C-alpha positions in Angstrom: 65.4 17.5 34.9 62.2 17.6 37.0 62.0 16.0 40.5 60.0 13.1 39.0 62.5 12.5 36.3 65.3 12.6 38.8 63.6 9.9 41.0 62.8 7.7 38.0 66.4 7.9 36.9 67.6 7.0 40.3 65.5 3.9 40.4 67.7 2.3 37.7 71.2 1.5 38.7 73.9 3.2 36.7 75.8 0.0 35.9 72.5 -1.7 34.8 71.6 1.3 32.6 75.1 1.2 30.9 75.1 -2.5 30.3 71.5 -2.5 28.9 72.5 0.4 26.6 75.5 -1.6 25.4 73.2 -4.7 24.8 70.7 -2.7 22.7 73.6 -1.2 20.6 74.9 -4.8 20.0 71.4 -6.0 18.9 70.9 -3.0 16.5 74.5 -2.5 15.2 76.2 -5.9 15.3 73.2 -8.1 14.6 71.3 -5.5 12.5 68.0 -5.9 14.5 65.2 -3.3 14.5 63.2 -2.3 17.6 60.6 -3.2 18.4 61.2 -6.7 17.4 59.5 -10.1 17.4 60.1 -13.4 19.3 61.3 -15.0 16.0 64.0 -12.3 15.6 65.1 -12.6 19.2 65.4 -16.4 18.9 67.5 -15.9 15.7 69.7 -13.4 17.6 70.3 -16.0 20.3 71.1 -18.6 17.7 73.6 -16.3 16.0 75.6 -15.7 19.1 75.3 -19.1 20.7 78.7 -20.5 21.4 80.2 -17.0 21.1 78.6 -15.4 24.1 78.3 -17.0 27.5 74.9 -18.0 28.9 75.0 -15.2 31.4 75.7 -12.7 28.7 72.8 -14.0 26.5 70.5 -13.7 29.5 71.7 -10.2 30.1 70.9 -9.3 26.5 67.4 -10.7 26.9 66.9 -8.7 30.0 67.9 -5.5 28.1 65.5 -6.3 25.2 62.7 -7.0 27.7 63.3 -3.8 29.5 63.4 -1.8 26.3 60.1 -3.2 25.1 58.3 -2.8 28.4 59.5 0.8 28.9 58.3 1.8 25.4 54.9 0.2 25.8 55.5 -2.9 23.6 54.8 -6.5 24.2 57.9 -8.3 25.6 59.0 -10.8 22.9 61.6 -12.4 25.2 58.8 -14.1 27.2 57.7 -16.2 24.3 58.1 -19.9 24.5 60.1 -19.9 21.3 62.8 -17.7 22.9 62.9 -19.8 26.1 63.1 -23.1 24.1 66.0 -21.6 22.0 67.9 -20.7 25.1 67.4 -24.2 26.6 68.7 -25.7 23.4 71.8 -23.5 23.4 72.6 -24.6 26.9 72.2 -28.2 25.9 74.5 -27.9 22.8 77.0 -25.4 24.4 77.3 -26.5 28.0 79.8 -24.4 29.9 80.9 -24.7 33.5 80.4 -21.4 35.4 83.7 -19.7 36.0 84.5 -19.1 39.6 86.7 -16.3 40.8 89.9 -17.4 42.6 89.4 -16.7 46.3 91.8 -14.5 48.2 93.1 -16.8 50.9 94.0 -15.5 54.4 97.8 -16.0 53.7 97.4 -13.8 50.6 95.5 -11.2 52.5 98.4 -11.1 55.0 100.9 -10.5 52.2 98.8 -7.7 50.7 98.5 -6.1 54.2 102.2 -6.4 54.9 103.0 -4.9 51.4 100.7 -1.9 52.0 102.2 -1.3 55.4 105.7 -1.4 54.0 104.9 1.0 51.1 103.1 3.4 53.5 106.1 3.4 55.9 108.7 4.0 53.1 106.6 6.7 51.6 106.2 8.4 54.9 109.9 8.3 55.5 110.7 10.0 52.1 107.8 12.4 52.3 105.8 11.0 49.4 102.2 11.9 50.5 100.6 10.5 47.4 102.2 7.1 47.6 101.5 6.9 51.4 97.8 7.8 51.0 97.3 5.3 48.2 98.9 2.5 50.3 96.8 3.4 53.3 93.6 3.6 51.2 94.4 0.3 49.4 94.9 -1.5 52.7 91.6 -0.2 54.1 89.8 -1.1 50.9 91.1 -4.7 50.8 90.7 -5.5 54.5 87.1 -4.1 54.6 86.2 -5.8 51.3 87.4 -9.1 52.7 86.0 -9.1 56.2 82.6 -7.8 55.1 82.5 -9.8 51.8 81.7 -6.6 49.9 81.2 -6.2 46.2 83.1 -3.4 44.4 79.8 -1.5 44.2 79.4 -1.7 48.0 82.8 -0.2 48.6 82.2 2.5 46.0 78.9 3.5 47.6 80.2 3.9 51.1 80.0 7.5 52.5 82.0 9.0 55.3 78.7 10.2 56.9 77.7 6.5 57.2 80.8 5.4 59.1 80.7 5.4 62.9 83.8 4.4 64.8 83.8 2.9 68.3 87.2 2.8 69.8 88.5 -0.7 70.4 85.1 -2.1 69.7 84.3 -1.9 66.0 82.7 0.2 63.4 79.1 0.7 62.2 78.4 1.2 58.5 75.3 1.9 56.5 75.4 0.6 52.9 72.8 2.8 51.1 72.4 0.5 48.1 73.6 -2.8 46.7 73.0 -5.2 43.9 70.7 -7.4 46.0 68.8 -4.4 47.4 66.2 -3.9 44.7 64.2 -1.5 46.8 67.2 0.7 47.8 66.4 0.3 51.5 70.0 0.2 52.6 71.6 -2.0 55.2 73.1 -1.3 58.5 76.1 -3.6 59.3 78.7 -4.0 62.0 82.4 -4.5 61.5 84.2 -5.9 64.6 87.7 -4.8 65.6 90.2 -7.6 65.1 93.6 -8.3 66.7 95.2 -8.5 63.3 94.3 -7.6 59.7 91.8 -5.3 61.3 89.5 -3.4 58.9 88.5 -1.0 61.6 92.0 0.1 62.3 92.7 0.4 58.6 89.6 2.4 57.9 90.4 4.8 60.9 93.9 5.3 59.5 92.6 6.1 56.0 90.0 8.5 57.1 92.4 10.3 59.4 95.2 10.5 56.8 92.9 11.6 54.0 91.2 14.2 56.3 87.9 13.4 54.6 84.8 14.9 56.3 82.0 13.9 54.0 81.3 12.1 50.7 82.6 8.9 49.3 85.0 6.9 51.5 87.2 5.5 48.7 88.5 7.9 46.1 91.3 8.4 43.7 94.4 10.1 45.0 96.3 12.5 42.7 100.0 12.8 42.4 100.1 15.6 44.9 98.4 13.4 47.5 94.9 15.0 47.3 91.8 12.7 47.4 89.4 13.4 44.5 85.8 14.4 45.0 84.2 11.4 43.3 84.0 7.8 44.4 86.4 5.4 42.8 84.9 3.6 39.8 84.0 0.0 40.8 85.6 -1.2 37.6 89.0 0.2 38.9 88.9 -2.2 41.9 90.0 -5.3 39.9 93.1 -3.7 38.3 93.9 -2.3 41.8 93.6 -5.7 43.4 95.7 -7.4 40.7 98.4 -4.7 41.1 98.5 -5.2 44.8 98.8 -9.0 44.3 101.6 -8.6 41.9 103.5 -6.1 44.1 103.0 -8.5 47.1 104.6 -11.3 45.1 101.4 -13.2 44.4 100.6 -14.5 40.9 98.0 -12.1 39.8 96.4 -14.4 37.2 93.2 -13.7 35.4 91.3 -16.0 37.7 91.3 -13.3 40.3 88.2 -11.0 39.9 86.3 -8.4 41.9 84.6 -11.3 43.6 87.8 -12.8 44.9 87.6 -11.0 48.3 84.0 -12.1 48.7 84.8 -15.7 47.8 87.9 -15.6 50.0 85.9 -14.6 53.1 83.1 -17.1 52.3 85.7 -19.9 52.1 87.4 -18.7 55.3 84.1 -18.6 57.2 82.9 -22.0 56.0 86.3 -23.5 56.8 86.0 -22.1 60.3 82.6 -23.7 61.1 80.1 -21.1 60.0 76.9 -22.7 58.9 75.3 -21.5 55.7 72.4 -19.6 57.4 74.9 -17.6 59.5 77.0 -16.8 56.5 74.0 -15.8 54.4 72.8 -13.4 57.2 76.3 -11.9 57.6 76.9 -11.3 53.9 73.3 -10.4 53.0 72.4 -13.2 50.7 68.7 -13.9 50.4 68.8 -17.3 48.6 70.9 -20.4 49.0 71.9 -20.5 45.3 73.7 -17.1 45.6 75.6 -18.3 48.7 76.5 -21.6 47.1 78.3 -19.9 44.3 80.8 -18.4 46.7 81.7 -21.2 49.0 83.5 -24.5 48.5 81.0 -26.7 46.6 81.7 -29.8 48.7 81.2 -27.9 52.0 78.1 -26.1 50.7 76.6 -29.4 49.5 77.3 -30.9 52.9 75.6 -28.0 54.7 72.6 -28.0 52.4 72.1 -31.8 53.0 72.5 -31.3 56.8 70.1 -28.4 56.8 67.5 -30.5 54.9 67.9 -33.4 57.4 67.5 -31.0 60.4 64.4 -29.5 58.8 63.0 -33.0 58.2 63.8 -34.2 61.7 62.3 -31.0 63.1 
């Protein structure tokens, strides 16, 4: 691979590349479509799977088809008014409320933290390094994920080189890339030290116990207690979270998702008086619609109305 090819490949996120490839396979193999295609065929494709696939999935399939046509030098059929009108009609006939992940409440976070501490202590007593390391890692992952409202991708992308500890003060992190960072500029953030449920203390314990010097922060731990070389797969975070919930005695229902930590922090912050602007700056949201999906709808509506009144009065 040439340097140019490497940079072009890096411009497309791996998860996006995989999901687009799956969407193209579905269009060709399941639907029997041929590429390049027309707006009439795309509209028929939408109509065929209306009611079977969610609105977000249909839009993702359109994005994949659009990307394929543009990258191969063809006119994008998904921009045609026929396709847009078909999608609007599907939404009208098959309305679906957007599913929201169940937030991790602070009391649940406390139970997970206590469980991880107990497991690590018992494993240390019996000399089970593997079990101890996994418990220490899981505690750091969950606490950091909650207090910084991280996505699974954010946690997977963290590198040891980008972690800077300041004793009793906090921790500085650099997140090299994220879903909202289309230009891959990265984001420097601060993590304060807390008196309890402290992500800084948990991270320091994990880094010290794992003896990691460079590379991904969060990795798999083998049965001999050795961290792997590669970062944990973001898709493994949800099974890990549900396992911790179940082991901590919490009903690990399907409503919990990889966004539950993010929603949990957003709800905690809103309930403790954070205004929407402050929350958006802290989490890294660029538009109010993104933020509103993660906070209590009544509270977010109230904040939007009050923000509008302040703007009008100002």
